[in-house]
C-alpha positions as CSV (number, residue, x, y, z in Angstrom):
1,M,-23.8,-49.6,88.5
2,S,-20.7,-49.3,90.7
3,A,-19.1,-52.3,89.0
4,F,-19.7,-50.6,85.7
5,M,-17.9,-47.5,87.0
6,S,-14.9,-49.7,88.1
7,L,-14.8,-51.3,84.7
8,A,-15.0,-47.9,83.1
9,L,-12.1,-46.6,85.2
10,L,-10.1,-49.7,84.4
11,I,-10.7,-49.2,80.7
12,T,-9.7,-45.6,81.0
13,A,-6.5,-46.5,82.7
14,L,-5.6,-49.1,80.1
15,S,-6.5,-46.7,77.3
16,S,-4.2,-44.1,78.8
17,I,-1.3,-46.5,78.7
18,Y,-2.2,-47.4,75.1
19,F,-2.5,-43.8,74.0
20,F,0.8,-43.0,75.6
21,Q,2.4,-45.6,73.5
22,E,0.8,-44.2,70.4
23,F,1.7,-40.7,71.4
24,R,5.4,-41.8,72.0
25,L,5.5,-43.4,68.6
26,E,4.1,-40.3,66.9
27,L,6.6,-38.0,68.7
28,N,9.4,-40.3,67.8
29,N,8.3,-40.3,64.1
30,N,8.1,-36.5,64.1
31,I,11.5,-36.1,65.6
32,H,13.1,-38.5,63.1
33,S,11.1,-37.3,60.1
34,D,13.7,-34.8,59.0
35,Q,11.0,-32.2,58.2
36,P,12.0,-28.6,58.5
37,L,9.4,-27.9,61.2
38,I,7.8,-30.3,63.8
39,V,5.6,-29.9,66.8
40,L,6.2,-31.6,70.1
41,N,3.1,-32.2,72.1
42,Y,3.9,-32.7,75.8
43,L,0.4,-33.7,76.9
44,G,1.0,-37.4,76.4
45,S,3.8,-37.4,79.0
46,A,1.2,-37.3,81.7
47,L,-0.6,-40.4,80.4
48,P,1.3,-43.3,82.0
49,A,1.1,-41.9,85.6
50,A,-2.5,-40.8,85.1
51,G,-3.5,-44.2,83.7
52,L,-1.8,-46.0,86.6
53,G,-3.6,-43.6,89.0
54,L,-6.9,-44.3,87.5
55,L,-6.2,-48.0,87.8
56,V,-5.4,-47.6,91.5
57,L,-8.5,-45.5,91.9
58,S,-10.7,-48.1,90.3
59,I,-9.3,-50.8,92.6
60,A,-10.0,-48.7,95.6
61,F,-13.5,-48.0,94.3
62,A,-14.2,-51.6,93.6
63,N,-13.0,-52.6,97.1
64,Q,-15.3,-50.1,98.7
65,V,-18.3,-51.3,96.6
66,Y,-17.5,-54.9,97.6
67,L,-17.2,-54.0,101.3
68,R,-20.6,-52.2,101.2
69,L,-22.4,-54.9,99.2
70,T,-21.1,-57.7,101.6
71,N,-21.9,-55.5,104.7
72,K,-18.2,-55.7,105.8
73,H,-17.7,-51.9,105.8
74,D,-16.9,-50.6,109.2
75,P,-16.7,-46.8,109.3
76,K,-14.8,-47.0,112.6
77,K,-12.1,-49.3,111.2
78,P,-10.1,-48.1,108.2
79,D,-9.8,-50.5,105.3
80,K,-6.2,-51.5,104.6
81,L,-6.6,-51.9,100.8
82,T,-8.2,-48.5,100.5
83,S,-5.4,-46.9,102.6
84,Y,-2.7,-48.6,100.4
85,C,-4.5,-47.3,97.4
86,G,-4.4,-43.8,98.8
87,Y,-0.7,-44.1,99.3
88,A,-0.4,-45.5,95.8
89,L,-2.4,-42.5,94.4
90,L,0.1,-40.1,96.1
91,I,3.0,-42.0,94.5
92,C,1.2,-41.8,91.1
93,L,0.8,-38.0,91.6
94,M,4.5,-37.6,92.4
95,G,5.3,-39.9,89.5
96,L,3.1,-37.7,87.3
97,L,5.2,-34.6,88.1
98,I,8.5,-36.4,87.9
99,S,7.8,-38.5,84.8
100,R,6.3,-35.5,82.9
101,S,9.4,-33.4,83.4
102,Y,11.7,-36.4,82.6
103,L,9.8,-37.3,79.4
104,N,9.6,-33.7,78.2
105,N,13.4,-33.3,78.6
106,L,13.9,-36.7,76.9
107,W,11.9,-35.6,73.9
108,D,13.5,-32.2,73.8
109,N,17.0,-33.8,73.8
110,Q,16.0,-36.2,71.0
111,A,14.8,-33.2,68.9
112,K,18.1,-31.3,69.6
113,Q,20.1,-34.4,68.6
114,Q,18.3,-34.4,65.3
115,G,19.2,-30.8,64.7
116,Y,16.0,-29.1,65.8
117,Q,15.7,-26.0,68.0
118,P,12.6,-24.7,69.7
119,C,11.0,-21.6,68.4
120,P,10.7,-18.7,70.9
121,S,7.4,-18.8,72.7
122,I,6.3,-15.5,71.2
123,T,6.6,-16.7,67.6
124,L,4.7,-20.0,66.7
125,L,2.0,-21.7,68.8
126,K,1.8,-18.7,71.2
127,S,-1.4,-19.8,72.9
128,S,-0.5,-23.5,73.4
129,L,0.7,-24.6,76.9
130,T,1.4,-28.2,75.8
131,R,2.9,-27.9,72.3
132,T,6.0,-26.2,71.0
133,A,7.2,-25.8,67.4
134,W,10.8,-27.0,66.6
135,V,12.6,-26.0,63.5
136,K,15.9,-26.9,61.7
137,E,16.3,-23.2,60.6
138,E,15.3,-20.4,63.0
139,N,14.0,-18.1,60.3
140,L,11.0,-20.5,60.0
141,C,9.9,-19.4,63.4
142,Y,9.3,-15.9,62.1
143,D,7.6,-16.8,58.7
144,Q,4.2,-15.1,58.6
145,Q,2.6,-17.7,56.4
146,I,3.6,-20.5,58.7
147,S,2.3,-18.4,61.6
148,K,-1.1,-18.1,59.9
149,I,-1.3,-21.9,59.2
150,L,0.0,-23.2,62.5
151,R,-2.7,-22.7,65.1
152,H,-3.0,-26.1,66.9
153,G,0.0,-28.1,65.7
154,N,-2.1,-31.0,64.3
155,K,-1.1,-33.2,61.4
156,R,-3.3,-31.3,58.9
157,E,-1.5,-28.0,59.7
158,L,1.9,-29.6,59.5
159,A,1.2,-31.2,56.1
160,E,0.0,-27.8,54.9
161,I,3.2,-26.2,56.2
162,W,5.4,-28.9,54.7
163,A,3.7,-28.4,51.3
164,Y,4.1,-24.6,51.6
165,L,7.9,-25.0,52.3
166,K,8.3,-27.4,49.3
167,Q,6.8,-24.7,47.1
168,K,9.0,-21.9,48.6
């Protein structure tokens, strides 16, 4: 059972890295889409460090399982690999905080370079902590119809908004 959990954590870590790449591509496509309104979702900026942290955690877990199965576990003597994994997890946590800030600023700067500006937090996507609406024209931030459509910032809502703006 514990080997299964290690494999599951490893798959989770690798999936996090894969999803970050997909996330990065989607954000890049949004920023360079030249649409009048885009949504930047910052949740994916945590995925690389979180995935690496899960990988380190799975290594530490697998090591502890191995030590217990082979009766090499000594509670009085700390295991070096587990200690190193603990330090690596702290580094991953610090990396999570630093990389998240760095990536968010990177994506914000890319959006600004493409002519977008963020909507004020009291206009669109008011209840979202990880998503912000960016527009080419500030008056779109105050459009009541867009405000009714844009609840989560997903692709369906954005397509509906883009169709609405083409009709307008």
